[in-house]
N, C-alpha and C positions, 0 to 999 in steps of 0.2 A: 526697427520694431522693440517695443518694452519687453524686459522679463517678466518670465511670470516665476513664482514660488516653487524651490521644488524642494525635495530632501535630499540631505546630506548623503552621498553615494559611502561617503567613511559611518559616519556616528547615526547618519538617520535622524538629525535634528532638521526643524525647519532653516531653510536657506531663503530671507525676504527680497522680493525681486529687487531690491534696491543694491543688495549683498552681493558681490565679488568672492568674497570667502566667506565660509561656515565661522558665525563666530563662538563656536564652542571647539571646535577642533581647528581651524583655520584651514582646513581642504577647501582646493577652488572648487567652483560648483564645474569648471573644467578641466578639473586633473585629469590627465590621463590613463587610461584605463588602467596601465601597470599598477599605476603609482594605487590607482581604484581596490584593484584584486588585492595587490597584499596587505595593504593596510583593512578592507573591508573582512579578511578572513584572521586576524583578533579582534572582528567584532562581530563576530557569529551570532545569528538571530539567537535569544535565550532559549523560542521553543524546540529549538533544533536541539541542543543542548538536555535538555529536559526530555524530548523524547527519548532521545537516545539512551541515557540512563536508566530513565523507565523501562526499557526495551533489553536492557542486556539484564537487568534482572532479572524480569517475566524468564528470558531464554535458558539464564544459570537456574534457574527455580525449576523449571521446567527441567533442565537435562538433571537436577539432584535429585526429582522422583524418580527418573527414570536408570538411575546408576547404584549400583549397590543394593538391588534388593527389592527396589522399588517404593513404596511411601502405605503407610498407617495411615491412621484416623484425621481425620479434616487436613487432609492433602500433606500429610509431615514427612519427608523424607525421612528415610530410615539414617541413623547416625553415620552407619560406615560409606553410606554414598554423600555424605557433607563432609566426613574424614576424606573422601578421596577428592571432592572440588578444590579440599582449599581452607577449611574450618582452621581457627589458630589457638592459637594459647598456649598453655604450657607444655601441656599432653603432646601436639605434634611437633612447636618446635623443641621441646628437650629429647624429645623418646626419635623422632624421626629426622632433625633437622630441617624442616619446613618453615623456614626462616620467611621467602615467598607470601608466605599464606597473610599475612600485616596485610597485604594486597588484596586476595581476593575474598578473604572473608567476608567483606563488606559487599559482595553481591549472593551470599548468601541466606537464606532463608530459613527456619525452621514447623514455618507452617504457610497456611492460607494466608489468614489474620495477619503473622506477622511482617510477609509481604506486604498486606495490603495497607497495614497501619503508616509503614515505612513509607512509602510511595505515596500515599497521601500527604506526610510531611513533607517528602522531597517536591514534589507539586508544589505546593504549596510556601515554601522557604526559596526554594533554588532561582525563579524568577525575580525576587526579590533581590537576593546578591548579583544573580548576572546584571540587573538593571543599575546596584553603585558599584559592583566589581568590572564586568564583562562579562564572556561568555568564558574565555579562557583561564581565567586568573579565577572565576570560579570552578571553572573542572580542577585547578590544580590544588586548590585548597579543597574540594571535595574529596581530595584521592590520598594528599599531602595529610592534611589536618586526620580521616582516615586509618591512616597508617601512624601517626602518632597515637590515635583515642588506643590505638591496640596493641602496641607498643607500652604502651603505660598499664593496657589491663595487664598485657604479660609479666611486667614486673610486680605487678599485684598478687601475682598469684594465681590468676584465674585459668584454670585448667583447659576449659573448651567454651569455645565462644563463636557468632558470627550475626550477621546484620548489617545492614546499612546504616540501621545509629548513630554509629560512631563517625561517619561522615556527614550525614545530615546534622549532626552538632555541633560540628565542624562549622558548617553555615552559620548556623546558630550563632556562635561563637565569632564570625567576622562581622556578622552582623552587631553584635555585639560591641562590638573595638570601632564598627563602624559611626555609631551612634555616639559612643562618647567621646570617640577622635572631632566630628563635626560641629556638635551640640548645636546651639538655636532651639527652634523649636520644632523641624524637621529631625533634629539629632536625637532630642528628648522623646519624640513621638515614637522615633523607631526603638530606641530604649525599655519605651513602655510595654510595646508588642514585646521584647523580645525576652524581656523578664516575665511574661505570661508563660512563654513557652520553656523560660528555666525554672518557675515555679512547680509548672506542668511535670518538665523530667523529673524534680526532686520525687516531688508527690506520690507518683507513679514508680520511684525507683524503691520509695518506701514501701510501699502498699504490694504490688507486687513481684512473686520472688520469682528470682532466675535473670531479673535484670542483670543487662553489666554494667552499674552505675561508674566503673571505672573507666570502661570502655568512654559512656557516656561524659564523662568530666573530662577525661583526657583529648575527646573530642571536642568539645567546647575550646577549652584550653589551645590545642593544635589551632583551631579557627582562629583565634585572636592574633594568637604568634605570626599562622602565617596571612594572615589578613594585615596585622601591620606592615609586615616586612616587603609585599607584594604592591600595597597602595590602592588606594580608589581611583575611582572617574575622575573625583571632582579634586583631587591629587596630582594624579598622569593621566592622560589617557591607553588605551593596551598599548604597546607594541610587537614589535617581531618578538623579542627577549622572553615577553609573558606569554606569546604562541607558542615557542618552540619548544618554554619549558609545560607547554600543556600537553605538546604535541608529546614531548618525551612519557609525561604520565600516563598517554592512552597508549605510546605501545606498551610501555611496560606493563601495562592492565593486560591489556589485550593477548600479550605474550607469556605471563602468569596463568589467566584463564586457559589460554591454547595448552600450554603446557599440564593442565591438571588436568583437563580433558581427556589428554593423550594416554595419559598415566593411567586413569580410571578407564580408561577404555582398550587400552591393549596391557 
């Protein structure tokens, strides 16, 4: 009986009826279950990643409204609540030694509009990055790029800052590197799209007060660095080391946020 075309259990590309292995990643169409599970964890659907990040940001925002005396106008958490849950900057780090806030600050927002705009950008950019780098490397870039952005912000002397924008900017930086590195017509189209985001960030940073341009710029640079170090799918597929690094970032994020909540509540 003739074989029918199927989706590769590892990378989800189409395996033709005449092929015995995936032409994209080399996985056999009859690969044993343990190999499929091992690799598929490293290539998890990007929808799961984006949904998880959005959910984490919303939950942490809700907690910030409850901690520190409630909220003010336009569902804006009080600064005390933001401080307790992990806002970063020279004030929390230099005066209280809260170095871990370079992770937690990416999940805090100053108001409902701040949250919505950042999550809209995340929902638009993260699937694109995940398609080129894979979900595991995307989460690592999101986490470490955000940390890099907030370290730059701290070194620049920003006293108090929050928001997912540093991490989102790191995804933009990773896409910028990808477009330049890949080249060709598709790479050029990626760069044109990313350039639009970069110009918009620059303009908004000039027009609107209170925007942490150092965090944005640092996030972009961090995304370029980690995008180059980790590589993208056309250079190599995600492997177990990429997955392990993403798991370390996830555990560190959950531990930091859990620690902040426990300290704030108790």
